[in-house]
N, C-alpha and C positions, 0 to 999 in steps of 0.2 A: 364704275362699270364702263367697259369699252363700248363705243358706238360702231364697232366693226368686228369682223371675225378675228379671234385671237391668232396671232402668228406664233407658231411653234417651231423653234430652231431644232434641227436634228443633225447630229454629227455623223459623218460617213466613215467608211473604211477605205484606207489607201490600198490599192490593188495594182499589181504589175500586169500589164496587157501587152502581148506580143502581136503585132500586126505586120503585114507584108512591107509596109513603108517605115517600120521602126518600132522601138519599144517605148512604152509610155507608163507613167504612174497615173492611174485614174482614181477619183474619189467616187466610191459606189455606195448606194443605199438600197436595201431591199424594198420593193414596192409595198410590202406589208406595213412598214412604218408610215409612209405617206398616206396610204389608203386608210389606215386606222385613225390618223389625225383628221382626215377629211370626213370620215364617217362620224367622228365625234364632234364635228362642227368647227374645226380649226383649219388654218392655212399652214401647210408644211413648208419649211424653208431650210434647205441644206446648208450647213455651215462647215466649210472645209478647213483643214489645218492652215494656220497662217501666223505670222509673227505679230504679236501685240493685238491691237484692234478689239480687245475684250470689251472696253467701254462702248465702242461703236456697235459691236455685235449685240450686247445686252440692252442697248437703247432701242433696238428695232424688233426685238422679240418679246413676247409676253409670257413664254414658257419654253422649256428646253427638254428634249429627249437625248440622253446620253445612250447611244445605241450599242449593240453587241459587236464583237470583232475579236481581233488578236489580243495578245497578252500585254500587260503593262511591264515596263522595264523594272525588274526586281530591285535594282539599285534605288529606285524612288521610294521604296518602303523599307530600305535598310538591309536587304538581303544581298550578300556579296556573292552568293552562288547562283549560277544560272542553270536551272534544271534542264535536262535534255529534251523535255516535252514542252518547254516554254517556247512560244513561237509568235511571229507576227509583230514584233516590237517596232514601233514607229515613233521616233522622238517627237516629231511635229504633232502627231495626234495626242500623245501623252501630255505635251505642254498645253495644248489648246483645252483639252477636256479637264485636266486638273485645275487649270485657271478658271474655267467656266464653273466647275463645281464649287470652288472656294468663293467666287464672287456671287454665285446664286444664293449661297447661304447668307452672305453679307447683305444682299439686296432683298432677301426674302422672295426670290423668284421661284415659281412653281417648277419642279423638275421631276421627270420620270426617268429612272436609271434602269436600263435593261441589260441583263447578263454582264458583259464587260462593264456596263455603266454602274452597276452596284458596287463593283470592285473599284472603279475610279473614285466614286464617292467616298468609299472607306479609306482609300489611300490618301485622297486629297485632305481628309480631316485627321490623318495621323494613324490610321490602322494598317494592318499587314495582311498578306495573302498566303494561302497554301498554293504553292506553285503547281502541284499535281496531286489531285485528290486520291486517286487509286494508290499511288506510290507513297505519299506522305501522310495520308489520313486513313482511308478505308475504301474497300471495294464492295461494301455491303450493298450499296445501290449503284446501278449503272447510270451515271450522270451524263453519259453521251448516248442517248437512246438510239441514235443511228446505228450504233454497233449491234443493237438487238433488232434492227429492221423496223423500228417503230416510225411511222410517218411523222413529219415535222409538225403537222397540225393536230396530232393526237397526244394525249397525256402519256408520260413515261413513269410518273410517280406522284405521290400526294404530298401536300404541304399542310402542316398543322398551323393554324392561324392563332396568334396571341389575342386573347380576349381584350376588347377595348382599343386595340391597336388601329393605326391608320389603315393597315391592310384589311382589317375586319370592316372598318367603316367603308372602304372602297368596294370590296367584293360582297359584303353583307353575308358572310358565311364563316364558319369555324374550320373549314377544310376546303382546299382547292386542289383540283387535279391539274397538273402542269406538265409542259414538255421540258426537255432538259438537253442542253448541248454545250456543256462546259466541263473543263477539267481543272479549273482553278476555283477558289472560293475564299470567303472571308476567314481569316485566321484570328487575329486580334482585332476586336471591334474598336473602331475609332471613338474617341471621346465625343459625346453629343449625339451619337447614333443609338438607336434602340432596336433590338431584334423584334421583328413582327411575325416571323414565320420560320419554321425549320422543317427539314425532311426527317424521315424516320431514323436516319443515321446521324441526326443532329447538325448536319451542314446548314449554315445560315442561308435561307432562301429569300428573305425579305427583311428590309430595314426601313426605318423612317428617322427623320430629324425633328423631334418633338418641339424644338424651339422655333421651327419654321412653320409657316402656314400650311404648306403642302410640298413635301419632298418624300418621294417613295422610291425605294430600290427593290427590284425583283430579279431573281437569278434566272428566271425562265423567259420565254419569248412570247408574250401575249399577242404581238403583232402577227405571229404565224397561226394563231389559234382562233382569233376573234370571229372569223367568218363561219367556222364550223361549230364554235363554242362561244356564243354571244356574250357570255359573262366576262370574257377576256377583253371586251371593249371597255369595260368599266374603268380601268386605270387611265385610259386615254380620255374618256369622258370627264373624269374627275380632274385631270390635268387641264383640259380645255376650259372647264367651268371655273377653275381657280384662276387660270390665266385671264379669263374674261372679267373676273371680279377684282383684278389687281387695280390698285390706285396708281396711275402713272404720274410720277412727279413731273411737274412742269419745269 
């Protein structure tokens, strides 16, 4: 048991910023992530893309959040075609997050994977992605609820939770109302992962890694919902609790 608050590393999104004095690439993180970690009793620490340093990074954090953002380079999961809707590819972010995901599994580090994060986890462990759900799968459900004018903190659809799954243990329910802001999703599930929840169109909405103590991936954004819908603080609380319980090797 840690004798301090658990430190939760959070990966940010690279963004281009135009200012009167020049152009910059900035690493941005929505305040919902940091506020949710704080509300759950943890200390948020932003981890930007960088070369190497994985050992150093994972030696100073007790848990990780792989956050939402742009798309993963399809070449990293064996897709030679770049769909016209695929966007926001950043090699540095891909390299960092894939390395963190792989090492987290090896080290049994608690990880919460949100939106892009669930896709990173799947690719890191050998799975593939649907590059554009409406074009390559189905438009039965609108997975980008902003196109229907639904506010970010409100649910856009429901997720059916697998009985006995880590998702059910975390939320304590068989059905969850979630928000939705993605156009990609899991296609081929990676070895070692287990589906924990699906939408009514059978898109994978949550996964876990049963051989790990606590690794959960969700396709929605609980950090946008937890203030108006307190049940969505539960994955952050579970992450922080497991991070606090980690035995840190000396």
